[in-house]
Structures are given as C-alpha cells and as structure tokens.
C-alpha positions as CSV (number, residue, x, y, z in Angstrom):
1,M,5.2,69.0,254.3
2,S,7.8,67.4,252.2
3,A,7.3,64.6,249.8
4,N,8.7,61.7,252.2
5,R,6.3,62.9,255.0
6,R,3.5,62.8,252.6
7,Q,4.6,59.2,251.5
8,W,4.7,58.0,254.9
9,L,1.2,59.5,255.9
10,A,-0.3,57.8,252.6
11,Y,1.6,54.7,253.8
12,G,0.3,55.0,257.3
13,A,-3.5,55.5,256.3
14,A,-3.1,52.6,254.1
15,A,-1.9,50.3,256.9
16,V,-5.1,51.7,259.0
17,A,-7.5,51.1,256.0
18,A,-6.0,47.6,255.7
19,A,-6.2,46.9,259.3
20,G,-10.1,48.1,259.3
21,A,-10.7,45.7,256.6
22,G,-8.8,42.8,258.4
23,A,-10.9,43.4,261.4
24,A,-14.1,43.6,259.7
25,W,-13.2,40.3,257.8
26,W,-12.5,38.7,261.3
27,M,-15.7,40.0,262.9
28,H,-18.2,39.3,260.2
29,G,-16.4,36.5,258.3
30,E,-15.2,36.8,254.6
31,R,-17.6,36.3,252.0
32,G,-15.8,34.3,249.7
33,A,-15.9,32.0,246.6
34,G,-19.2,30.4,247.4
35,S,-21.1,33.2,248.5
36,R,-24.1,33.8,246.6
37,G,-25.8,37.2,246.7
38,G,-28.8,37.6,244.5
39,E,-28.8,40.1,241.5
40,V,-26.6,42.7,241.0
41,P,-27.9,46.3,241.9
42,E,-29.1,48.6,239.2
43,A,-26.5,51.2,240.7
44,L,-23.9,49.1,239.5
45,W,-25.1,48.4,236.1
46,S,-25.7,52.1,235.5
47,L,-22.3,53.2,236.1
48,R,-20.6,55.3,233.3
49,L,-17.2,56.2,234.6
50,P,-14.3,58.3,232.9
51,R,-11.3,55.9,232.0
52,P,-7.7,57.1,232.8
53,G,-5.9,59.0,230.2
54,G,-9.0,60.5,228.7
55,A,-9.6,57.0,226.9
56,G,-13.6,57.4,227.1
57,E,-16.0,55.9,229.3
58,L,-16.5,52.6,231.2
59,V,-20.2,51.7,230.6
60,L,-20.8,48.5,233.0
61,A,-24.5,48.0,231.3
62,D,-22.1,46.6,228.3
63,L,-21.0,43.9,230.3
64,R,-24.2,42.3,231.1
65,G,-24.9,38.7,230.3
66,K,-21.3,38.0,230.2
67,P,-19.3,36.1,233.4
68,T,-17.6,39.7,234.9
69,L,-15.2,40.0,237.8
70,V,-15.4,43.7,239.0
71,N,-12.7,44.8,241.4
72,F,-12.9,47.9,243.4
73,W,-9.2,49.0,244.4
74,A,-7.1,52.3,244.9
75,T,-3.5,53.2,244.2
76,W,-2.8,53.8,247.8
77,C,-3.8,50.2,248.9
78,P,-1.0,48.0,248.9
79,P,-3.2,44.7,248.5
80,C,-5.0,46.2,245.7
81,V,-1.7,47.0,244.0
82,E,-0.4,43.6,244.5
83,E,-3.4,41.9,242.9
84,M,-3.7,43.7,239.6
85,P,-1.0,41.5,237.7
86,L,-3.1,38.1,238.9
87,L,-6.2,39.7,237.7
88,D,-4.6,40.7,234.4
89,R,-3.5,37.5,234.1
90,F,-6.7,36.0,234.6
91,R,-8.4,38.2,232.1
92,R,-6.2,37.0,229.3
93,E,-6.2,33.3,230.3
94,Q,-10.3,33.6,230.6
95,A,-11.1,36.0,227.7
96,A,-11.7,33.1,225.1
97,N,-14.2,31.8,227.9
98,G,-16.2,35.2,227.7
99,W,-15.0,36.4,231.0
100,Q,-14.8,40.2,231.8
101,V,-12.7,42.1,234.3
102,V,-13.1,45.7,235.3
103,G,-11.4,47.7,237.5
104,I,-13.1,50.5,239.5
105,A,-10.8,52.9,240.9
106,V,-11.7,54.5,244.6
107,D,-9.3,57.1,243.8
108,R,-8.4,60.4,241.8
109,A,-7.6,60.2,238.1
110,E,-4.1,61.6,238.3
111,P,-2.5,59.0,240.8
112,V,-4.4,56.1,238.6
113,D,-2.9,57.6,235.2
114,R,0.4,57.4,237.0
115,F,0.0,53.9,238.4
116,L,-1.3,52.6,235.1
117,R,1.6,54.1,233.3
118,R,3.9,51.7,235.8
119,V,1.9,48.8,235.9
120,P,-0.2,48.7,232.7
121,V,-3.3,46.2,232.8
122,G,-5.4,44.9,229.8
123,F,-8.7,45.2,231.7
124,P,-10.7,48.5,231.3
125,I,-10.4,50.9,234.5
126,G,-13.0,53.5,235.5
127,V,-12.2,56.3,237.9
128,A,-15.0,56.3,240.5
129,G,-13.4,58.6,243.3
130,A,-14.3,58.2,246.9
131,Q,-18.1,58.2,246.2
132,A,-17.6,54.7,245.2
133,L,-17.4,53.7,248.5
134,T,-21.1,54.0,248.9
135,L,-21.6,51.7,246.3
136,V,-19.1,49.2,247.5
137,K,-21.4,49.3,250.9
138,A,-24.5,48.8,249.0
139,L,-22.8,45.9,247.2
140,G,-22.4,44.0,250.4
141,N,-19.2,45.4,251.8
142,E,-20.5,47.0,254.8
143,S,-17.0,48.2,256.3
144,G,-16.1,49.6,252.9
145,G,-12.7,48.3,252.8
146,L,-10.6,47.5,249.8
147,P,-9.9,45.7,247.6
148,F,-13.3,44.6,247.2
149,T,-14.2,42.0,244.3
150,M,-17.5,40.8,243.0
151,V,-18.1,37.9,240.4
152,M,-21.5,38.2,238.3
153,D,-22.5,34.9,236.5
154,V,-24.0,35.2,233.0
155,G,-27.8,35.6,234.6
156,G,-26.6,38.6,236.2
157,G,-26.6,37.3,239.8
158,V,-23.8,37.9,242.3
159,H,-21.8,34.5,242.4
160,A,-19.1,35.7,244.8
161,R,-18.1,38.8,246.8
162,R,-14.7,39.1,248.3
163,M,-13.2,41.5,250.4
164,G,-9.5,41.4,250.7
165,K,-6.8,40.6,248.1
166,V,-7.6,38.0,245.7
167,E,-5.8,34.5,245.3
168,S,-5.2,32.2,242.5
169,A,-7.1,29.7,244.2
170,D,-10.2,32.4,244.4
171,L,-10.0,33.2,240.7
172,Q,-9.8,29.2,239.9
173,A,-13.1,28.4,242.0
174,W,-14.9,31.1,240.6
175,Q,-14.2,30.3,237.1
176,R,-15.0,26.7,237.5
177,A,-18.2,27.6,239.2
178,V,-19.5,30.3,236.7
179,V,-18.5,28.4,233.9
180,H,-19.7,25.0,235.1
181,G,-22.4,26.1,237.5
C-alpha cells in the first residue's frame, strides 16, 4: 500500500472517529466547564506511563493536590493536534498558579515522537496506547471519543470533563472556577 493511500485511510479513520464523537456529544450532551464528577478514580492516579523519546516515566500520582488538566489525545486526531498549542500556552500562563497540564497519548510511541519533534510542548506526555480508551470510558467518556479532557481541583475532585476540542473560553472558565472555587 502506498504512503499516500495509508495517509488517506488514516484521515478517513480520523473523520469517522470525529463524526462518532460529534454524534455522541449531540446525543448525550457535552460535559462542559461546569460539570462536576466526584473523586478521580484511582485508575488514573495509579498510571505510570513511558514518556516519548525515552524521557523517563510520567507518574500521575505526583500531581495529586494540584489543579491538573489531563488531556487524552492522539496524533491521528485532527482536533487533538489543533488544541495542543492552546494547552501548552495555558500551561505556561498558569504554571505560577500551580496548574499542571498532562497529555496522555492514545497512540504508539513512534508517531508521538515524530509529532512532538514537529510540535514541541512543554507539558509532560505519557504514551498509553489504545488501552487508554478503557480508562477514558471509566472516566465518564462513554463513547471513547477524542480529544477528552478532565480537570481536577486541588482536593482531588473532578471539576470538569470535556469531550471534543478545548477552546480558550473553557480554559478561562476552568482556571477561574478551580482557583476561585
């Protein structure tokens, strides 16, 4: 199979995934900036994931007690790729306020490494592979669509869940609500 044909197949798969995510959002409603969801499941805090390029391990338990944005994404997901610079800017702007931003790639290590060479970000990325979709569903995203973002407050509670591309207004609302509670 030619590289061009593989690329078009990947784009087609991404379009189908995006359409499925959109349909799920329309049918079930968005879990947006104000949705609260109780405590973060231990399955998330117990994650220890390899970082791209052999840069060690991402240990999510190290982030407990800090306002944290966790973004599940993949290199083959166009809205995921589009929101990465926005999430990185949020991390830079909010680091002084104690915010942590973490990316969990629902992907293989090689494409993540290639992507991060083209679009470097300053927040830690862990590579979880396709098995992360099971966790995404357990975290409240029944459809398993990407991107999927969770915001946790300092007390360990889920402040917000968002399926779909994050916008600046989401980040501003989450920052105000979590910091000023």
